[in-house]
C-alpha positions, 0 to 999 in steps of 0.5 A: 532472509531472501528479500523476495517472494519465491516461485513456489509461493506464487504457485501456491497463490495461483492454485488457491486462486484456481480452486476458488474459480472452480468452486464458483463455476468460473471457467476462465479469468481475466485480470488487469489490476497491476497489484493483483497480477504482481501478486499472482505472477511476481511480474512487476510492471509500470501500468501505462497506456499499454494494456497488460493482462493476466488470464487463466484458461479453461485448462487452468494454464496461466498466461500474460499479455504484454506489450512487446517492450516488456516481452523479454522482461516478462519471460525472465521474471513472470511465473506463468505458463505462457507469455504473449505480446502485441506490438504497441498501442494504439498501433494499427491493430488495437491490443484488444483485437490481439487479445480477442484472438487469444481468447478465441484460441483458448476457448473463452467464447460462450463460457463463464468468465471472471474479470476484475473490470470490463476492460483495461483502463489507464490515466495515460491516454488509453482508449479501447473497447470493453471486454464484453464488446469483443467477446461473447461470454457470461461475465462475472466480476471477481474484483475482490478475490485477489485483494481478499487473498492478500488480507492475511500475509504469509510469513515471508510477506511479514518479513518483507514488511518488517524489513521495510519498517527497518529502513523507514526507521532509519530514514525517519531518524535522519529526517529528525536529525536534520529538522532544524529551523531555517531549512526547507522541507525539501532540503531536509527530506532529500538529505535524509532519504538519500543517505538512508537509501545509500545505507540501505542499498549497501547493507542489503546488497544486490539481492535487494529489489524495491519494486517501488520506493527506496528508503525515504522520509518526508513532510508532504508539506505538513509543516507549521500550520499547514500540517492541519491539512492531512493530505497537503503536498510538498510546499517547500516551506522552511521550518521555524521554531515552534512548528508542528511537523507531521512526517512520514517514512518508509521503504519498499522491499519487493513492493511490500511497504510499511508506514511510519508517521510521527508528530514532531516539534521544532525546538519547543512545544506550546501548552496547546500543542502538548494538549492535542499531542496527548489526545492523539497519543491516547487515541492511538493507545485505545486503537492498540488495545482493541486489535484482537483476532476474531473482532471486527475491524470496525471495533477499533474505530468505534472505540477511538471515536468514542474517545474522540467524542468523550474529549470534545474533539469531533471537529478536529477528526476528519478520517478513520483510524487506519487501513491494511497495508502490504503491496499497496500503501492503502489496502482493505480492510479498514479500521472504520465504522463501516468495515466489519471485516474480521481481524485475523492473525497475519493481517497487517494494518496502519494505526493512525488516528489523527487530530487536525487543528486549523491555525495550529497544526496536525497531530498524527502518529502512524504505526504498522502493526501485525495482528497475532494469535492473542493481540497485536505486534508493533512492527514500527518501533520509532519513539512515540513520547513527546520528549523524543519528538522535539527536534533540537 
């Protein structure tokens, strides 16, 4: 298997995108989202204070605007017709002024132009005008278009996600091996991630491009009683006998990612821990049984929430059942009561109903699954049963 998306598949995506432009009366399009640009061009870049944009002109030609420091890299990797660069940001001439010259040159003035946002934005200190302030055009939002194109994965995308699952599995195996009382979460996670990455890189060879994180496994601070906080960050705490551990492991392959999470215990499990582990396990089983093509994504969360209420667990459940995954760790659609997207074969989701008991700990497995023609396929394959989750 080649660990990349081919230029042929990129061209197919671009043609599908341009057909949607035509069907919606859009003359040209301007995009700023880094994930969407990568999806449509194979150009992976770090989004900083320097604006980067993908645009399609009135003749259907594809373009990239990049800072000069990315020009050579873009010419070597981007699957587009033309690449343009500006010098720097903020610079004497603002990048958006340079962009305006290009938009005038390619006839965007006075036309119906789609955009994903009215200008570039960044938390890295960028300041600049909106698109609607620099050119006179009839702007229409196309914000969800590329995201919706990403809902159903191609066979190659699915294989890349499966490859991600394999290496997340190894990283997690090592994390569990090294999870012992007296060692800190940083020591354990660093060792497991490092060793898994070395094996991964050696096995996959020079053709491997992460475009993100290599193999890793972590606790994210979810150790002992702190595991009751789903999005706590690393605390560098030491593991103790009897602790709950909520883990996470993954690896990016050509930016495609997966998610593997497990609830583990250091050496022993109390009756109270076993009770909540059982409920978490059963809630996930309920979710699996309701993943079927043609059904709304909301049905999965609806049935899980029904199980939660029937078992008196409402106070311990702060989040929905899962989300799509692919180029980004969290993507739409969601296994949530408020999302009625229809499940289709080729969609990839995480399934992660969680139970979080303050003063005791958190209980959450997360598995990456593929919607198939008649149900679902489990892509992650780490053990889920209680006995396998005890660290000795």
